C-alpha positions in Angstrom: 4.2 -27.6 -2.3 6.2 -30.4 -1.1 5.2 -33.2 1.0 1.5 -35.0 0.5 -1.7 -33.2 0.4 -4.8 -34.9 1.3 -9.0 -34.2 0.1 -11.6 -35.7 1.6 -15.3 -36.0 0.0 -18.4 -37.2 1.8 -21.7 -37.4 0.0 -24.9 -36.0 2.1 -27.4 -39.0 2.6 -29.1 -39.9 -0.4 -27.9 -37.2 -2.4 -25.2 -36.7 -5.3 -24.5 -33.4 -3.0 -21.2 -33.6 -1.2 -18.5 -31.8 1.2 -15.0 -31.7 0.2 -12.3 -30.7 2.7 -8.7 -30.3 3.7 -8.0 -29.1 6.9 -10.2 -26.2 7.9 -11.3 -25.7 4.2 -14.4 -26.7 2.4 -16.5 -26.5 -0.7 -19.6 -28.1 -2.3 -19.4 -31.2 -5.4 -22.6 -31.8 -7.3 -23.4 -33.3 -10.4 -25.0 -30.6 -13.1 -28.6 -30.6 -12.7 -28.9 -32.2 -16.5 -26.5 -35.0 -15.2 -29.2 -35.7 -12.2 -27.7 -33.8 -9.7 -29.0 -30.7 -7.8 -26.3 -28.4 -9.0 -25.2 -27.1 -5.3 -21.5 -27.4 -5.7 -19.0 -27.6 -8.5 -18.6 -31.1 -10.9 -15.7 -32.6 -11.1 -14.7 -31.2 -14.5 -14.8 -28.1 -13.0 -12.8 -28.3 -9.9 -10.1 -30.0 -12.4 -10.1 -26.4 -14.5 -10.1 -24.7 -11.3 -7.2 -26.6 -10.1 -5.4 -25.8 -13.1 -6.1 -22.0 -12.7 -5.6 -22.0 -8.9 -2.1 -23.5 -9.1 -1.1 -21.4 -12.0 -2.4 -18.1 -10.5 -1.0 -18.9 -7.1 2.4 -19.7 -8.5 2.6 -16.3 -10.5 2.3 -14.6 -6.7 5.5 -16.8 -5.7 7.4 -16.4 -8.9 6.7 -12.8 -8.9 8.2 -12.3 -5.4 11.4 -14.2 -6.8 11.6 -11.3 -9.2 11.1 -8.4 -7.1 7.6 -7.8 -9.3 4.7 -6.5 -7.9 1.4 -8.3 -9.3 -1.9 -5.8 -9.3 -4.4 -8.3 -10.2 -4.9 -11.6 -11.7 -7.3 -13.2 -14.4 -7.3 -16.9 -15.2 -9.3 -18.4 -17.6 -9.2 -22.2 -17.9 -11.5 -24.0 -20.5 -11.5 -27.9 -22.0 -13.6 -29.5 -24.0 -14.8 -33.2 -23.2 -14.6 -36.1 -25.6 -12.8 -39.3 -26.1 -13.3 -42.7 -24.6 -13.3 -43.1 -21.9 -14.5 -39.3 -21.5 -11.8 -36.8 -20.2 -10.7 -33.1 -20.4 -9.2 -32.5 -23.7 -7.7 -29.4 -25.3 -7.4 -27.8 -22.2 -6.4 -24.1 -22.3 -5.4 -21.8 -19.5 -5.6 -17.5 -20.5 -3.8 -15.6 -18.1 -4.2 -11.4 -17.7 -1.8 -10.1 -15.3 -1.1 -6.6 -14.4 2.1 -5.8 -12.5 4.7 -3.1 -12.0 6.7 -3.9 -14.5 7.3 -3.7 -18.5 5.7 -5.9 -21.1 8.3 -8.0 -21.6 8.9 -8.9 -18.0 5.2 -9.9 -17.6 5.0 -12.4 -20.7 8.3 -13.8 -18.8 6.5 -14.3 -16.2 3.7 -15.5 -17.3 5.7 -18.3 -20.0 8.0 -19.3 -17.0 5.3 -19.9 -14.5 3.2 -22.0 -17.5 6.6 -24.0 -17.1 6.6 -24.5 -13.3 3.1 -24.8 -12.3 2.9 -27.9 -10.5 -0.8 -28.9 -11.2 -0.4 -28.2 -15.4 2.5 -30.5 -15.0 1.3 -33.4 -13.0 -1.3 -33.4 -16.2 1.2 -32.8 -18.9 3.3 -35.0 -17.6 0.8 -38.0 -16.7 0.5 -38.7 -13.0 -0.4 -41.8 -12.8 -3.9 -42.7 -10.4 -4.3 -45.7 -8.2 -7.1 -47.1 -7.0 -6.5 -48.3 -3.3 -8.6 -50.3 -0.8 -11.7 -49.8 -2.1 -14.6 -51.0 0.2 -18.1 -52.0 -0.8 -20.8 -52.4 1.8 -24.3 -54.0 1.1 -26.8 -52.1 2.7 -30.6 -54.1 3.0 -34.0 -52.5 3.1 
């Protein structure tokens, strides 16, 4: 993945429920009901873990092709504990289960080499800066 990526998020009027999109693809974003949301979409924390696992999954297929390996199925589970001040994801684990047309050593090598090069996990591991840019505050009077 090279170049710039952008996503857009807009809330539904007077609700925490939002729609996120990039290009023609969309998903719903919301707070969990116990946090005051409607629970109709993924939370930000869930999206972070999905980004980690989704990137890793996609990269497995890319790297398998380079090796001439055929993957039959991929299962990736990503978990995190949340804590600290400020609260953030801690102790993130990525657990892959790969079935491929290759011997066990070759599959394990694919798993570990993909872990070293996956873009989203590396962005987090290496501490990508996140900058607030051009905030706008709009006062609404009732």
